[in-house]
N, C-alpha and C positions, 0 to 999 in steps of 0.2 A: 542332595539329602532331604528325605521325605520330612515333612513336618505337618502334621494332621492335629495337632493336638486340640481340642475343642471342648476338654472340660467333661461335665457331665454325662454328655453322649459318647464320650470315647473310653475305650478301655485298653488297658496293658501297658501304657509307655510311662517310663519313670526317669525323663531326665535330670540332672544334678545341678541343680541352682539353687543355692541356700540363700534364702531371704529374710529379714526382720519385719514385723508388721504392728499396727494398731489401728482403734478407733471406729465411729460408727456415722451414719447419717440417717435424714429424715426419709419418710416414705409415705405411702397414700395407701387407704383401707380398700378392702375387696373382700367380694362374697363367696368367693370359691371355697370349697373344701372338699377333701378327697380322703378315702379309706376311713373316715370317720374323725380326721383330724385336721382343724381348721388350719389354713395356709396363713403364713406371716403377715401383719397387718401391713407391709411395705414391699416394694418392688426390689428386688437383687438380693434377696436372703435377710437374715436378721442374726448371725451367727457372728459376734465381734469377738476378737481376739483382744483381750484385756491385759492379758500377762504373756511375755514372751514364754513364761514357764509351762504355758499350756498348749503350746503349738501344735504337739502331737496327740493331742486330746480326740481332735476330729479330722476328719478327711479335707474338708473345705472351711475356709473361713472368709466372710463378706466385708465389704468396705474397706478393703485395706489402704493406709495411706502411705505414700510414696513421699519421701523425702527430696529436697533439691538434689541430693546427691545420687539417689535412686535415679532420678530421672536423667541426670547428665550420664551415669554408666551404661543407662539402656542404649541412650542417643551415641554414645561413643561405640558399642557394641554394633548398633545397625549400620552406622557408618563405614566401620572396618568391614562387615561382612559382604557389603554393597561396593565397597571399593574396586572390586573386580568383577564387572557386569559380565554377563554372558555375550559373546560376540554379537554384535548387530545381524551379521548375515544368518544367524542361527536363532534370531529371536522369533520371525515371523511363524515358524512352524508351531510355537505354542499358542498362538493365537488362532491360526489356520486349522490346525489338528485337535483343537481342544477337546472335540466330541470323542475323538478316537482315543486320546489318553483317558478320559475319564470311563470310557466304555470298558476299555482294558481294566482300568481300576475294578469295576464292579463285576467283571468276569473273574478277576481275581480273588476277591475278598466277599464276593455274593452282598449277603445281607447280615455279614457277621462283623464288621468293622466297627460300625456307629451302634449306641444304646437308643432305644426309644426314647424320645424327647417328652418324657411324662411331666417334665416342668412347664411344658407350654401354658397350661390354663393357669398357674401360679402368676407366671408374668405377663401373660395375654388373655385376660378373660373375655377380651372384645371377640373370641373365637366363639363364643356362645352368644345368641342372640339375647336381650333383655328386654323385658318391657314389651315387646310386640307380642300379643298374643297369636297372631298368623304365624310367628316363627317357633313357637314353643311346641309342646307336646300335641301331637294329632296325626292320625295315619296320614299315608299318601292318598288314599282314596279321598280325602277331603280337598285335595287339589287337582283332581279328576282322574288320578291314576288308581286303579282298583286293587292291585296287589303287585307283589313284588315282581312277578312274572312280567306283567305288562310294564313296569316302570323299566326293567332291563331290556326289553324289547326297544322301548324309545331310545335307550343309552346306545345301543349296540347298533342303530340303524341309520346312523347319520356320520360315517365318516368316509371321506375321499382323501386318501392319504398317498402322498408321493415321497417316495424317499431317494436320497441320492445315491451315488454308487458307494459311498462308505456305509450306508443305513442309518445314517446320521440326523440329516436335517429334514425334518417334517414340513409339508407345506399342506395345510387343511382347507378345503374350499368352504367359502363362507355360507353360512347356513341361514337362509331366508326364513324356515319353518320353524319345525321343532328343532329343540338341542338337548342334549342331556341336561337334566337339572332344570329345564325350563319350569317346571311347576313348582319348583321350590320357593319358600318365602325370603330365605336366607341364603347367600351362596359365598363359597370360600375358594380361593386359588392359591394353592402352594406351588411356587416355581423353584426347580430344581430340588424335585421330592426325593431324588436318589432311592435308594431301598425301601422307603416307607418310614423312616423313623419318625416323622412326625404324623404322617398319613393314620397310621392306626390307632396310635393315642386319640386323634380327632376323630376318628369313626366309633370309636367305642364311646365318646362323649356325645355324639349327636344323633346317635341310634333313637328312634322314637320320636325326633322333632321333625320340623319341616326343612330342615336344613341339608345342603347338597354340597359337597367338596370336590372340587377339579384339583388335578395334581399332574403336574408335566415336567420331564427333564428331556434334555438331547440325547441322552444314553438310552440306546434300546435296550440294553441288557438291564438297566435302571427300572424302566416302566414296566418290562416282562416281569421282574422280580416281585414288584407291586401288584400286578394282576395273578400271579403265581401264589400268593400269599393266602392263607386259609381264612385270614380274616377280610379280604379284600370284598367289597359287597358292590356289586354295580347299581344297587337301588340308593345308595347312598354317596358313591364315589366314580368319578370317572378318571383314570390314568390313560396320558396320552404323549405322544412324542412331539416334542416343540423347542426349538430354539430361539429363546427370546431376544438373541442378538440379530437374528435374519430379519431386516425390516419388513420383508413383505411374505414372512410367515403368519398367515391368517390364525386366530382362535376360532374355535367352534360356537362360541358365545358371543353375542351382540355386545357394544359398547354400551358403557353405563349399567350394566349387569351385575356386578360383583360388589358384596358389602366388604369382604375384605382379602386383602393380598397379603401371602405370609411369604417372607423373604427371609429365609434361615440358614446363615453359612452358604450364601449362594452368589451375592454378589461380588464377594472377595475373589470367586474365581473366574470372573470376567476382566476383560482387559480394561485397564482404567480410561481407556478413549471411549469405550463402548459403553460405559455406564450410564451417562446421563440420557442416551438415547432409549436404553432400556427402561429407565423409570418412566420417561417422557411417554411412551407407548403403553407402557402397563396402566399408568393414571386415566387413560380414555377409557378403560374397561370397569372402572371404578364408579359406582353410584354416588351422587353428590351426597356427602357425609361419610362416604365408604374409608376404610383404614388401611394403611401400610402398616404391618407390623414388622420390625427388621431387626434382626441380631446378627451380628457378625463380628469378626476379628478386630481386635483395637491396636492401635500404636504400641510398639515396644512388648507384645506380649510375649511370652517366652518362645513360642514357636517362632517367631520373627527373628529372635537373638541367637536362635538354635542353628540358623543357616549358616554353611560355611561359605566362603569367598567364591565366586563362580557360578552362583545361582540366581543373583539378582537380575532382573530383566529391566527395571526402572525403579525410580525411588520408591521404596516400600513395596513392591511388586516383584514376586520370587516365582521362580520354579522349582518343584521338588523334584526328587530323584525320579519318579514314574512319569513326568511330564505335565502334571496338574499344577495348576498356578494358584497363588494366593496374595491377596491384598490386605494391609493391615490399616485401618481407617483411624481419623481423629474425629471428635464430636463435630468439629467444624466441618470436615468435608461430608459428613452425614449429613448435617444442617442444608449444606448448598445442595447438595445431591436432589434433596426432595423438596426443597424451597424454590428451586430452579425451574420445577414441575410443575408450580404453582400451589403446593400443598401447604398446610398449616403443621406447625409443631406442637404436637401434644405432650410428647416426650423425648427427651435426647439426652441419653445417660451414657457415662463410661463405667463399666463394671469392673473394678479391679479386685481380684481375690488373690488367696492364698491356698494352693492346692497342695496338698500333704500326702506323702506315703508314708505311711507311718512304719511300717516294717523296715524300709530303707532308710528312714529318717533324714528325708529329703523333703523341702519345702520348694514350690515352685510358683513363682508370680503369674498370674495370669491376667491377661487384659481383654475383655469384651467391650462392643458396643449395644447398645440395646435402645431403639427409639421406635416412635409411633408417631405417623403424620396422616392426617387426613384431608380430604378432598371437600373443599369449601361446599356448603351446601347451595 
């Protein structure tokens, strides 16, 4: 059974689970504003349901409290749907052929399935450089590149790519000289870029600055969708094929060259046994003081509870009907994943919300994790 529910970026699904809600939480100030309106001064939204009578006045309520009974009911549903796991002899293919399943997903849905993540800068203002004049407004010519055409030449001139028989697993030759974005003062990598739902909001925001965005995915179709998009600009962004689970897959940029690594709904698609190795390898490419920005599914999210028996691969790890997989995290698991790589915790939040379909009068409990971890200086 498919279960892609991922909140603000997803369109069209209306599962039927009715739930009660209340209350609020504290937050931090931030400078970002968009479209003339200032963002809420706290993370994870500021719309609090104070009366159950108001539940259908908005599409989403933030900082929803769960009772002990709610927790227990969710736990029981997860235990029930994982009580009949996928047979062991069938499980390996979901890991080995993960690229094929996701490539088929993008062949079917193209760029129509997820919405653009226009909320990114509200929750992750670290995506914009701050305080360093070298990173802020200024033409690329100040970095030694005189125009967009010349920058494009640099970006397209250094790719030595080898693709396996499935067309899925890229190995790029290490670059000892120029590399895409070398002249940038601030560099971002998005892992698992998909069809570009984070890429294009970021491109719109970094235009006119000395910031450069790398984005990779192990699905050839996903990478091509990004490159074919009319907003794709190789003077600001380089999309490339890469499987972060492959230990011998080289990146095109050197170690300690990135300011931010963005992991949004990507770690959950990786087999739990591979997650720590992925974070460890990515950490090598962060500059001292660089930041991981993480958002993903949380334990007992509605999409976990909707799975039927026979979809579970291991504890809290499931296969959808199309073969793609998803894991559901706790705060402690996220903390260990990044702290074991030597990173400092800046933020580690459980985002519990009530998503409402006002037309159908349906309320759905959503749970996501949102975290920030920094590489020590």
